[in-house]
C-alpha positions in Angstrom: 50.0 20.1 112.0 47.0 17.8 111.9 44.6 20.7 112.5 46.3 22.8 109.8 46.1 20.0 107.3 42.4 19.5 108.1 41.7 23.2 107.5 43.4 23.1 104.1 41.4 20.0 103.1 38.1 21.7 104.2 39.0 24.8 102.3 39.7 22.8 99.2 36.4 20.9 99.5 34.5 24.2 99.8 36.2 25.6 96.7 35.3 22.6 94.6 31.7 22.8 95.8 31.4 26.4 94.8 33.0 25.6 91.4 30.5 22.8 90.9 27.6 25.1 91.6 28.9 27.8 89.3 29.4 25.2 86.6 25.8 24.2 86.9 24.4 27.8 86.5 23.3 28.7 83.0 25.8 30.9 81.2 24.6 34.2 79.6 25.5 34.3 76.0 26.8 37.6 74.5 24.1 39.4 72.5 24.2 38.2 69.0 25.0 40.8 66.3 22.0 41.6 64.0 22.1 39.8 60.7 22.4 41.5 57.4 18.8 40.6 56.8 17.7 42.3 60.0 19.7 45.4 59.3 18.4 45.6 55.7 14.9 45.4 57.0 15.6 48.2 59.6 17.2 50.4 57.0 14.5 49.8 54.4 11.8 50.7 57.0 13.6 53.9 57.8 13.8 54.7 54.1 10.1 53.9 53.8 9.3 56.4 56.5 11.5 59.0 54.9 9.7 58.3 51.6 6.3 58.9 53.2 7.6 62.2 54.4 9.1 62.8 51.0 5.6 62.3 49.4 4.2 64.9 51.8 7.1 67.2 50.7 6.3 66.7 47.0 2.6 67.2 47.6 3.3 70.4 49.6 5.7 71.6 47.0 3.0 71.2 44.3 0.5 73.0 46.5 2.9 75.8 47.2 3.5 76.4 43.5 -0.2 76.5 42.8 -0.8 78.8 45.8 2.0 81.2 44.7 0.5 81.4 41.2 -2.9 82.0 42.6 -1.5 84.7 45.0 0.2 86.4 42.1 -3.1 86.5 40.1 -5.0 87.8 43.2 -2.4 90.5 43.8 -2.7 91.6 40.1 -6.5 91.5 40.4 -6.4 93.5 43.6 -4.2 96.1 41.9 -6.5 96.3 39.0 -9.5 96.7 41.3 -7.7 99.4 43.2 -7.1 101.3 39.9 -10.8 100.9 39.0 -11.8 102.3 42.4 -9.5 105.2 42.1 -11.2 106.1 38.7 -14.7 106.0 40.2 -13.5 107.9 43.3 -12.2 110.7 41.0 -15.6 110.9 39.4 -17.4 111.1 42.7 -15.0 113.7 44.0 -15.6 115.9 40.9 -19.3 115.5 41.4 -19.1 116.6 45.1 -16.9 119.6 44.3 -19.3 120.7 41.6 -22.2 120.6 44.0 -20.4 122.7 46.6 -18.7 125.1 44.2 -18.5 128.6 45.8 -19.5 127.2 49.3 -17.5 126.6 52.5 -15.2 123.8 51.4 -13.6 122.9 54.8 -16.1 120.0 55.5 -16.1 119.0 51.9 -12.3 119.0 51.8 -12.2 116.5 54.8 -14.3 114.1 52.8 -12.9 114.3 49.4 -9.2 114.1 50.6 -9.8 111.0 52.7 -7.5 108.1 51.6 -9.8 105.4 53.2 -12.4 104.4 50.6 -14.9 103.5 53.4 -14.4 106.8 55.2 -14.8 108.6 51.9 -18.1 106.8 51.3 -19.4 107.3 54.8 -18.6 111.0 54.6 -20.6 111.3 51.4 -23.7 109.8 53.0 -23.7 112.6 55.7 -23.3 115.4 53.3 -26.2 117.5 52.1 -24.9 117.1 48.6 -25.6 113.3 48.7 -28.9 113.7 46.9 -27.3 115.8 44.2 -24.7 113.1 43.4 -25.8 110.7 40.7 -27.2 107.6 42.4 -25.6 105.3 39.8 -22.2 106.9 40.5 -22.5 106.3 44.2 -23.7 102.8 43.7 -20.8 102.1 41.4 -18.3 103.4 43.9 -19.9 101.4 46.8 -19.7 98.3 44.7 -16.0 99.0 43.8 -15.2 99.4 47.5 -16.8 96.0 48.3 -15.1 94.3 45.4 -11.7 95.6 46.6 -12.4 94.4 50.2 -13.2 90.9 48.8 -9.9 90.8 46.8 -7.9 92.0 49.8 -9.5 89.2 51.9 -8.7 86.6 49.2 -5.1 87.8 48.9 -4.6 87.7 52.7 -6.1 84.2 52.9 -3.9 83.0 50.1 -0.9 84.6 51.8 -1.7 82.7 55.0 -2.0 79.4 53.0 1.4 80.0 51.4 2.9 80.5 54.8 1.2 77.3 56.2 2.4 75.2 53.2 6.0 76.5 53.6 5.8 75.3 57.2 4.6 71.9 56.0 7.5 71.7 53.6 10.0 72.5 56.3 8.5 69.9 58.6 8.5 67.2 56.0 12.1 68.0 55.0 13.1 67.8 58.7 11.5 64.4 59.0 13.3 63.1 55.9 16.6 64.3 57.3 15.9 62.6 60.6 15.1 59.2 59.1 18.1 59.4 56.7 20.4 60.2 59.7 19.0 57.3 61.6 19.5 54.9 58.6 23.1 56.2 58.3 23.7 55.5 61.9 22.5 51.9 61.5 24.7 51.4 58.4 27.7 52.9 60.2 27.3 50.3 62.9 28.1 47.5 60.4 31.5 46.1 59.6 32.9 47.3 56.3 32.2 44.0 54.5 28.7 43.8 55.9 27.9 47.4 54.8 29.3 46.7 51.3 27.1 43.6 51.0 24.0 45.6 52.0 24.7 48.5 49.7 25.7 46.4 46.7 22.3 44.9 46.0 22.6 44.8 42.2 19.9 45.9 39.8 18.5 43.2 37.5 20.2 43.5 34.2 17.7 44.6 31.5 18.3 46.6 28.4 15.8 49.1 27.0 16.2 47.5 23.7 14.9 44.2 25.1 11.6 45.8 26.2 8.8 45.5 23.7 7.3 49.0 23.5 6.5 51.6 20.9 5.5 55.3 20.6 5.6 57.5 23.7 5.9 54.5 26.0 9.1 53.5 24.3 10.5 57.0 24.7 9.6 57.1 28.4 11.1 53.7 29.0 14.3 54.6 27.2 14.7 57.6 29.4 14.0 55.7 32.6 16.4 52.9 31.8 19.2 55.3 31.0 19.0 56.5 34.6 19.6 53.0 36.2 22.5 53.2 38.6 22.0 56.9 39.4 21.4 58.1 42.9 18.1 58.5 44.9 17.7 61.9 46.5 14.4 63.0 48.0 12.7 65.7 46.0 15.2 65.3 43.1 14.2 65.1 39.4 17.5 64.7 37.6 19.9 64.9 36.0 22.2 63.0 38.4 19.6 62.0 41.0 15.9 61.2 41.3 13.2 60.3 43.8 10.5 57.9 42.6 8.0 60.4 41.1 10.8 62.6 39.9 12.0 59.7 37.7 8.6 58.9 36.2 7.8 62.6 35.7 11.0 63.1 33.8 10.7 59.9 31.8 7.2 60.6 30.6 8.1 64.3 30.1 10.7 63.0 27.6 7.8 61.4 25.8 5.8 64.7 25.8 3.4 63.8 28.7 3.3 66.2 31.6 3.0 64.6 35.1 3.1 66.2 38.6 6.1 65.5 40.9 4.1 63.4 43.3 3.3 59.7 43.3 -0.1 60.2 44.8 -0.9 63.0 42.2 0.4 60.8 39.4 -2.0 58.1 40.4 -4.7 60.5 39.4 -3.1 61.5 36.1 -4.1 58.8 33.7 -6.4 55.8 33.0 -6.5 53.3 35.8 -5.8 49.7 34.6 -5.8 46.3 36.1 -2.6 44.3 36.7 -3.6 41.9 33.9 -3.6 44.9 31.5 -0.1 46.1 32.3 2.0 47.1 29.4 5.6 48.5 29.3 5.5 52.2 30.2 2.6 52.0 32.6 3.0 53.5 36.0 2.7 51.2 39.0 2.0 52.3 42.6 2.8 51.0 46.0 1.8 51.3 49.7 -1.4 52.7 51.2 -1.6 55.6 51.2 0.3 55.7 48.0 3.9 56.9 48.4 6.0 55.1 45.7 5.8 54.8 42.0 7.7 52.9 39.4 7.5 52.1 35.6 6.5 48.7 34.4 8.9 47.3 31.7 7.3 43.9 31.1 8.0 40.3 32.3 6.9 41.2 35.9 9.7 43.8 36.2 9.8 47.6 36.9 12.4 50.3 36.8 12.2 52.7 39.8 14.1 55.1 41.9 14.0 52.9 45.0 15.8 54.3 47.9 19.1 56.0 48.9 20.9 52.6 49.3 20.3 51.3 45.8 19.2 54.3 43.7 17.5 53.8 40.4 17.2 50.1 39.6 15.2 47.3 38.0 13.3 45.0 40.3 10.3 42.8 40.6 6.8 44.2 40.2 5.8 42.8 43.6 9.0 43.7 45.5 6.8 46.2 47.4 3.1 46.2 48.3 1.4 46.8 45.0 -1.8 48.8 44.9 -2.6 49.8 41.3 -1.5 51.1 37.9 -2.1 54.0 35.6 -1.5 54.4 31.8 -0.3 58.0 31.2 -1.1 60.0 28.1 
C-alpha cells in the first residue's frame, strides 16, 4: 500500500510540474481579423489597379476608332487607285494591240490578258512594240502600279495595327475583370455589417445650385451633379453608369465641348492651370501616370466617378494624389 501511495503522489507531482511549465509558455493568439480600414485600403488598391487597366482600355479604344477610320479611308483610296490603274491599263493595252494589229497575237495575248499589273508591265518591256508605245503612257502606268503598291502596304499595315489594338483591348479588359473579381472576393470575406459599412461611404451633400458657375461650366456641372449616386462601370459613359473620364466627357459634352473618353487624353484637351486658378467646371487629374479625372466644383471639392464601391460622388480635391488641372473649352 505504501508503495502504491508513493507512486500516486509522484505521478501527481509530475502532472503539476508539466502544468506549471505549460502555463509559463507564451500562448499563440488567434490571427486578428483585418480592420475595416485595412480592407478598405486593400479594396481601393485593387480598384486603383483596375482603373489603370481601364485607362489603357479607354486609350486603346480611342486608338482603335482612329485606326478603323484610317483603314476605311485607306481601303477607299486603294479602291480608287485600282480604278485609276485599270483605266491606264486599258489605254496601254489598246496601244499594244494597235502596234501588233495583223500580226501573230499569241505572245501579245499573254501580256495584255495578264491580271497582275507588274507582270503586265514586265511583259511590255520585253516586247518589240515597247518603243512604239507612248513613253508618257508607260510612265503613267508604272507610276500607277507603284502608287497601288504603296496603298496596299499602308492598308495591310493599318490592318495589323487594328488587330494589335484589339488584342490590347482584350488584355486590358481581362485585367479589369481579374482585379474586380479579387476585390469582390475581399468584400465577400467580410461580415454583412462590415461590408455595409465599407460600401456605404456617403457622398458629401452638395447641390448644383450651391455652386457658383456660369456659362458652359454651369451646364457641365449641372450634368455631373445630376449623376451623383449612379454606378461606376469601367468603360461606361452613361446613362446609368460611368467611369471617371466617361462622366467628364458626357458632362462637358452637355455644355457643347467635345472631349475624348480617356483621362490621359483629356489632360491634353484644354489649357493647363495651376491649383490656385481652379474654378468650378475645371477638370482635375490624379496619379502618375494619369489614370483618374474629376470635375472641380469649388470649396476644395470635386465630383467624380470614383470606383465600383461608391460610384459617382462628391469628395475632397486631395482625396487622391493630385497632379494637375485643365480648363476645357
